[in-house]
Z-matrix of the N, CA and C atoms (Angstrom, degrees):
N
C 1 1.386
C 2 1.511 1 109.43
N 3 1.352 2 115.93 1 123.16
C 4 1.502 3 118.70 2 -171.86
C 5 1.544 4 110.95 3 -75.34
N 6 1.356 5 117.27 4 -40.99
C 7 1.438 6 118.97 5 179.15
C 8 1.548 7 111.08 6 -84.89
N 9 1.342 8 116.35 7 152.78
C 10 1.490 9 121.27 8 177.73
C 11 1.531 10 107.74 9 -62.93
N 12 1.301 11 115.46 10 140.02
C 13 1.468 12 121.62 11 172.27
C 14 1.494 13 109.03 12 -73.23
N 15 1.295 14 118.77 13 125.50
C 16 1.476 15 124.72 14 178.50
C 17 1.511 16 109.55 15 -92.90
N 18 1.295 17 113.94 16 122.98
C 19 1.484 18 122.68 17 175.98
C 20 1.444 19 116.03 18 -120.07
N 21 1.257 20 119.47 19 136.31
C 22 1.521 21 123.25 20 174.90
C 23 1.541 22 102.99 21 -109.25
N 24 1.322 23 116.70 22 129.26
C 25 1.392 24 125.36 23 173.40
C 26 1.549 25 109.70 24 -103.35
N 27 1.288 26 121.35 25 108.31
C 28 1.441 27 121.38 26 177.29
C 29 1.509 28 108.47 27 -109.38
N 30 1.353 29 111.37 28 105.23
C 31 1.476 30 119.09 29 -173.59
C 32 1.520 31 105.98 30 -148.74
N 33 1.316 32 119.13 31 132.63
C 34 1.483 33 123.34 32 -179.19
C 35 1.570 34 112.00 33 -84.89
N 36 1.306 35 119.25 34 -21.77
C 37 1.437 36 121.21 35 178.68
C 38 1.520 37 106.02 36 -77.75
N 39 1.382 38 114.57 37 115.05
C 40 1.480 39 118.00 38 -174.68
C 41 1.512 40 112.76 39 -63.94
N 42 1.308 41 120.80 40 -40.38
C 43 1.409 42 123.93 41 -176.11
C 44 1.558 43 107.56 42 -64.54
N 45 1.376 44 116.96 43 -46.09
C 46 1.413 45 116.53 44 -176.30
C 47 1.575 46 113.20 45 -70.92
N 48 1.358 47 112.83 46 -35.44
C 49 1.498 48 117.24 47 178.89
C 50 1.545 49 109.22 48 -65.69
N 51 1.342 50 118.71 49 -40.87
C 52 1.425 51 119.21 50 -179.83
C 53 1.541 52 113.63 51 -71.84
N 54 1.347 53 114.11 52 -29.45
C 55 1.487 54 120.21 53 177.39
C 56 1.576 55 107.81 54 -69.75
N 57 1.343 56 115.52 55 -47.36
C 58 1.417 57 119.93 56 178.94
C 59 1.548 58 109.66 57 -58.70
N 60 1.312 59 116.10 58 -48.64
C 61 1.459 60 121.31 59 -178.66
C 62 1.555 61 109.66 60 -56.78
N 63 1.338 62 115.48 61 -44.25
C 64 1.484 63 117.87 62 -179.48
C 65 1.483 64 113.84 63 -64.83
N 66 1.382 65 114.41 64 -49.55
C 67 1.508 66 119.33 65 -179.49
C 68 1.500 67 112.17 66 -60.46
N 69 1.341 68 119.41 67 -44.20
C 70 1.426 69 122.10 68 -176.21
C 71 1.504 70 109.74 69 -72.40
N 72 1.334 71 119.69 70 -36.24
C 73 1.453 72 120.08 71 176.06
C 74 1.499 73 113.49 72 -65.31
N 75 1.316 74 117.13 73 -35.32
C 76 1.494 75 124.13 74 173.61
C 77 1.488 76 109.55 75 -60.16
N 78 1.346 77 118.13 76 -33.59
C 79 1.442 78 119.54 77 -178.16
C 80 1.532 79 113.68 78 -83.56
N 81 1.376 80 114.06 79 0.32
C 82 1.469 81 118.46 80 172.39
C 83 1.542 82 112.66 81 99.48
N 84 1.372 83 116.29 82 7.24
C 85 1.461 84 118.15 83 179.48
C 86 1.536 85 108.88 84 -82.69
N 87 1.344 86 117.16 85 152.08
C 88 1.429 87 124.22 86 171.76
C 89 1.554 88 108.00 87 -87.12
N 90 1.269 89 118.53 88 105.21
C 91 1.482 90 120.35 89 -166.57
C 92 1.634 91 109.16 90 -111.53
N 93 1.250 92 113.32 91 138.96
C 94 1.449 93 124.38 92 178.25
C 95 1.509 94 104.40 93 -128.48
N 96 1.353 95 117.80 94 140.24
C 97 1.472 96 119.67 95 -179.17
C 98 1.497 97 113.23 96 -126.06
N 99 1.345 98 112.77 97 147.42
C 100 1.526 99 122.89 98 176.57
C 101 1.438 100 108.87 99 -130.74
N 102 1.382 101 117.49 100 137.30
C 103 1.447 102 120.22 101 -177.24
C 104 1.537 103 112.01 102 -92.27
N 105 1.273 104 118.80 103 -5.20
C 106 1.520 105 121.03 104 178.49
C 107 1.564 106 106.64 105 -166.61
N 108 1.349 107 113.08 106 176.79
C 109 1.417 108 122.44 107 -174.38
C 110 1.567 109 111.31 108 -65.94
N 111 1.360 110 115.55 109 -36.32
C 112 1.472 111 120.84 110 176.64
C 113 1.546 112 113.83 111 -56.56
N 114 1.389 113 112.16 112 -36.20
C 115 1.456 114 118.20 113 179.42
C 116 1.543 115 110.55 114 -83.36
N 117 1.285 116 117.81 115 -31.93
C 118 1.495 117 120.53 116 -172.30
C 119 1.552 118 110.69 117 -75.56
N 120 1.253 119 121.27 118 -38.95
C 121 1.450 120 124.39 119 -176.87
C 122 1.558 121 112.15 120 -59.91
N 123 1.337 122 121.51 121 -48.95
C 124 1.425 123 120.74 122 179.56
C 125 1.568 124 111.12 123 -66.55
N 126 1.327 125 114.36 124 -35.84
C 127 1.489 126 116.16 125 178.22
C 128 1.469 127 113.08 126 -61.73
N 129 1.414 128 114.21 127 -39.94
C 130 1.481 129 120.30 128 -178.49
C 131 1.537 130 107.57 129 -66.38
N 132 1.362 131 118.02 130 -43.01
C 133 1.429 132 123.84 131 176.76
C 134 1.500 133 112.73 132 -60.44
N 135 1.297 134 118.06 133 -38.11
C 136 1.437 135 122.37 134 -169.72
C 137 1.575 136 115.21 135 -86.52
N 138 1.365 137 115.62 136 -12.18
C 139 1.445 138 116.56 137 -176.14
C 140 1.576 139 107.17 138 -157.04
N 141 1.327 140 111.70 139 143.29
C 142 1.415 141 116.94 140 177.75
C 143 1.491 142 112.65 141 -81.24
N 144 1.310 143 120.72 142 120.15
C 145 1.505 144 126.92 143 178.07
C 146 1.520 145 107.31 144 -103.93
N 147 1.333 146 114.61 145 144.93
C 148 1.421 147 121.67 146 172.01
C 149 1.498 148 111.37 147 -77.74
N 150 1.351 149 113.13 148 -34.29
C 151 1.514 150 118.57 149 -174.28
C 152 1.489 151 107.65 150 -146.41
N 153 1.368 152 113.42 151 142.98
C 154 1.485 153 120.38 152 169.52
C 155 1.486 154 106.78 153 -120.57
N 156 1.299 155 114.83 154 131.84
C 157 1.465 156 122.52 155 172.13
C 158 1.549 157 104.34 156 -104.25
N 159 1.329 158 112.25 157 120.46
C 160 1.459 159 119.99 158 -162.44
C 161 1.513 160 112.12 159 -123.97
N 162 1.269 161 119.80 160 122.59
C 163 1.434 162 123.12 161 165.66
C 164 1.514 163 112.03 162 -82.93
N 165 1.384 164 120.71 163 147.37
C 166 1.380 165 121.81 164 -172.25
C 167 1.581 166 109.24 165 -88.21
N 168 1.323 167 116.54 166 -41.60
C 169 1.417 168 120.76 167 -171.40
C 170 1.597 169 107.86 168 -98.32
N 171 1.316 170 112.21 169 94.77
C 172 1.483 171 119.03 170 177.93
C 173 1.495 172 111.59 171 -133.77
N 174 1.324 173 118.12 172 155.67
C 175 1.511 174 118.96 173 179.45
C 176 1.539 175 109.72 174 -68.19
N 177 1.329 176 110.91 175 157.18
C 178 1.455 177 122.62 176 174.17
C 179 1.510 178 115.40 177 75.06
N 180 1.294 179 118.02 178 -72.21
C 181 1.475 180 121.28 179 176.37
C 182 1.546 181 104.65 180 -125.79
N 183 1.284 182 114.16 181 126.20
C 184 1.529 183 118.76 182 -176.28
C 185 1.528 184 111.02 183 -82.18
N 186 1.346 185 113.55 184 166.73
C 187 1.450 186 116.06 185 -175.21
C 188 1.511 187 116.39 186 -66.11
N 189 1.317 188 117.96 187 -25.26
C 190 1.474 189 120.92 188 172.42
C 191 1.551 190 114.46 189 -59.31
N 192 1.353 191 112.17 190 -42.01
C 193 1.465 192 117.43 191 179.03
C 194 1.540 193 113.09 192 -68.82
N 195 1.338 194 113.66 193 -38.42
C 196 1.470 195 121.97 194 177.87
C 197 1.464 196 109.73 195 -65.18
N 198 1.336 197 116.95 196 -47.14
C 199 1.453 198 124.30 197 176.08
C 200 1.511 199 111.14 198 -52.53
N 201 1.355 200 116.06 199 -49.51
C 202 1.529 201 118.39 200 179.22
C 203 1.551 202 109.62 201 -62.43
N 204 1.326 203 118.25 202 -41.90
C 205 1.428 204 121.87 203 178.76
C 206 1.557 205 112.51 204 -57.08
N 207 1.303 206 112.51 205 -54.09
C 208 1.500 207 120.88 206 -179.94
C 209 1.487 208 109.33 207 -51.52
N 210 1.361 209 116.06 208 -54.13
C 211 1.449 210 119.09 209 -167.70
C 212 1.509 211 111.41 210 -75.93
N 213 1.300 212 119.07 211 -20.75
C 214 1.472 213 122.07 212 177.27
C 215 1.554 214 109.39 213 -84.66
N 216 1.299 215 119.05 214 -34.82
C 217 1.437 216 125.35 215 -175.33
C 218 1.565 217 114.32 216 -92.87
N 219 1.386 218 115.51 217 -40.40
C 220 1.421 219 121.75 218 -177.12
C 221 1.497 220 107.42 219 -132.86
N 222 1.427 221 116.41 220 73.07
C 223 1.455 222 117.84 221 -170.98
C 224 1.536 223 114.52 222 -65.01
N 225 1.333 224 119.19 223 -18.37
C 226 1.483 225 118.42 224 -179.34
C 227 1.546 226 112.20 225 -88.47
N 228 1.317 227 118.17 226 -1.33
C 229 1.428 228 123.35 227 175.93
C 230 1.505 229 105.74 228 -75.58
N 231 1.384 230 117.13 229 127.11
C 232 1.441 231 122.88 230 174.07
C 233 1.490 232 111.08 231 -76.73
N 234 1.299 233 118.68 232 146.72
C 235 1.534 234 121.46 233 178.23
C 236 1.556 235 106.62 234 -134.88
N 237 1.328 236 112.06 235 125.36
C 238 1.438 237 123.38 236 167.40
C 239 1.544 238 107.90 237 -103.99
N 240 1.323 239 115.81 238 118.55
C 241 1.469 240 120.64 239 173.87
C 242 1.499 241 104.10 240 -87.84
N 243 1.307 242 114.15 241 121.49
C 244 1.464 243 125.81 242 174.66
C 245 1.518 244 111.63 243 -106.76
N 246 1.330 245 121.62 244 102.04
C 247 1.402 246 120.68 245 -170.12
C 248 1.477 247 116.21 246 -141.19
N 249 1.308 248 119.01 247 149.53
C 250 1.435 249 123.77 248 173.30
C 251 1.493 250 112.19 249 -79.08
N 252 1.383 251 117.50 250 -6.45
C 253 1.449 252 123.30 251 -178.04
C 254 1.468 253 111.57 252 -113.60
N 255 1.450 254 115.93 253 52.72
C 256 1.407 255 119.22 254 -174.55
C 257 1.577 256 111.93 255 -90.57
N 258 1.304 257 115.70 256 48.16
C 259 1.477 258 118.39 257 174.70
C 260 1.524 259 110.52 258 -76.84
N 261 1.287 260 118.78 259 173.84
C 262 1.388 261 125.30 260 -176.41
C 263 1.540 262 113.23 261 -57.14
N 264 1.337 263 114.66 262 -47.74
C 265 1.459 264 120.09 263 179.36
C 266 1.558 265 113.35 264 -59.95
N 267 1.354 266 116.33 265 -44.14
C 268 1.410 267 121.72 266 -177.28
C 269 1.569 268 107.13 267 -70.61
N 270 1.304 269 119.53 268 -40.36
C 271 1.431 270 122.17 269 -179.44
C 272 1.526 271 109.25 270 -62.33
N 273 1.348 272 116.16 271 -46.64
C 274 1.472 273 119.50 272 -179.63
C 275 1.512 274 109.17 273 -63.54
N 276 1.281 275 121.43 274 -40.09
C 277 1.458 276 121.29 275 -179.48
C 278 1.577 277 107.56 276 -65.67
N 279 1.285 278 120.00 277 -44.24
C 280 1.460 279 121.88 278 176.85
C 281 1.531 280 110.00 279 -57.09
N 282 1.329 281 118.00 280 -50.99
C 283 1.479 282 122.06 281 178.12
C 284 1.570 283 112.01 282 -58.73
N 285 1.318 284 114.71 283 -38.56
C 286 1.498 285 114.27 284 177.89
C 287 1.490 286 112.17 285 -66.08
N 288 1.346 287 117.18 286 -23.29
C 289 1.476 288 121.79 287 177.45
C 290 1.515 289 110.65 288 -92.38
N 291 1.345 290 118.99 289 11.20
C 292 1.388 291 127.14 290 177.09
C 293 1.552 292 118.18 291 71.44
N 294 1.352 293 114.41 292 30.24
C 295 1.414 294 119.60 293 170.17
C 296 1.509 295 108.05 294 -63.15
N 297 1.312 296 118.09 295 137.24
C 298 1.472 297 122.74 296 -179.71
C 299 1.515 298 111.48 297 -77.22
N 300 1.312 299 116.49 298 -28.86
C 301 1.506 300 118.31 299 -179.37
C 302 1.526 301 106.13 300 -160.93
N 303 1.327 302 114.64 301 146.59
C 304 1.418 303 121.34 302 171.59
C 305 1.562 304 107.30 303 -122.88
N 306 1.323 305 111.54 304 128.30
C 307 1.527 306 121.33 305 -179.62
C 308 1.469 307 110.08 306 -118.85
N 309 1.248 308 119.40 307 133.05
C 310 1.492 309 120.14 308 175.65
C 311 1.444 310 114.27 309 -85.73
N 312 1.314 311 119.20 310 148.96
C 313 1.478 312 125.65 311 173.71
C 314 1.476 313 106.55 312 -93.99
N 315 1.250 314 122.89 313 144.97
C 316 1.504 315 125.31 314 -8.32
C 317 1.563 316 108.26 315 -68.17
N 318 1.324 317 115.15 316 152.64
C 319 1.432 318 124.32 317 -176.98
C 320 1.493 319 110.48 318 -127.05
N 321 1.323 320 115.14 319 160.40
C 322 1.460 321 120.79 320 178.15
C 323 1.575 322 108.07 321 -95.06
N 324 1.265 323 114.80 322 126.52
C 325 1.580 324 119.99 323 -176.53
C 326 1.483 325 109.26 324 -55.88
N 327 1.281 326 117.86 325 -46.17
C 328 1.556 327 120.29 326 -175.81
C 329 1.516 328 109.40 327 -65.79
N 330 1.296 329 117.62 328 -34.33
C 331 1.516 330 121.27 329 176.73
C 332 1.510 331 109.20 330 -65.19
N 333 1.291 332 116.83 331 -44.89
C 334 1.424 333 122.60 332 176.80
C 335 1.543 334 112.24 333 -57.05
N 336 1.420 335 114.90 334 -47.24
C 337 1.414 336 120.60 335 177.89
C 338 1.560 337 110.46 336 -57.81
N 339 1.298 338 115.27 337 -43.27
C 340 1.473 339 121.64 338 -177.09
C 341 1.550 340 109.82 339 -60.87
N 342 1.352 341 114.38 340 -42.28
C 343 1.419 342 121.05 341 -177.61
C 344 1.571 343 108.11 342 -66.00
N 345 1.307 344 114.49 343 -47.19
C 346 1.517 345 120.52 344 179.67
C 347 1.537 346 111.57 345 -58.91
N 348 1.355 347 114.67 346 -45.16
C 349 1.429 348 120.12 347 -179.01
C 350 1.568 349 110.97 348 -61.67
N 351 1.256 350 115.01 349 -43.78
C 352 1.469 351 123.05 350 -179.86
C 353 1.549 352 108.30 351 -63.76
N 354 1.270 353 119.80 352 -39.92
C 355 1.490 354 122.77 353 -177.23
C 356 1.543 355 107.35 354 -67.81
N 357 1.326 356 114.99 355 -45.48
C 358 1.481 357 118.36 356 -172.18
C 359 1.580 358 111.28 357 -71.47
N 360 1.336 359 118.65 358 -10.98
C 361 1.450 360 121.88 359 177.93
C 362 1.531 361 109.51 360 -84.53
N 363 1.357 362 117.20 361 -20.04
C 364 1.408 363 122.05 362 -174.36
C 365 1.505 364 112.80 363 -75.90
């Protein structure tokens, strides 16, 4: 891919958000971060992202609502839900809302990179 892959990380945990931003930037991705749904929605409106890494439990607007918004407005944007609540019911709900992948926390950084790389080749 000749242009940099643009990724939005929407995560309310500051340490995790900064860690993801750092690791993804080191891998050559163009990363933008949002600490909650109120920050994420305008960013999504203002710029086309190839991928959104989305936490479900965030203040103001939760990840389910953001996922619905992304897939209805920007259906080609890939979404990885990164959640501590990756039980069967939550995973099925995310998939029914067209999440491309659901990954439970804690997660392995290399596994996340492998998923992202696979998605960007499609």
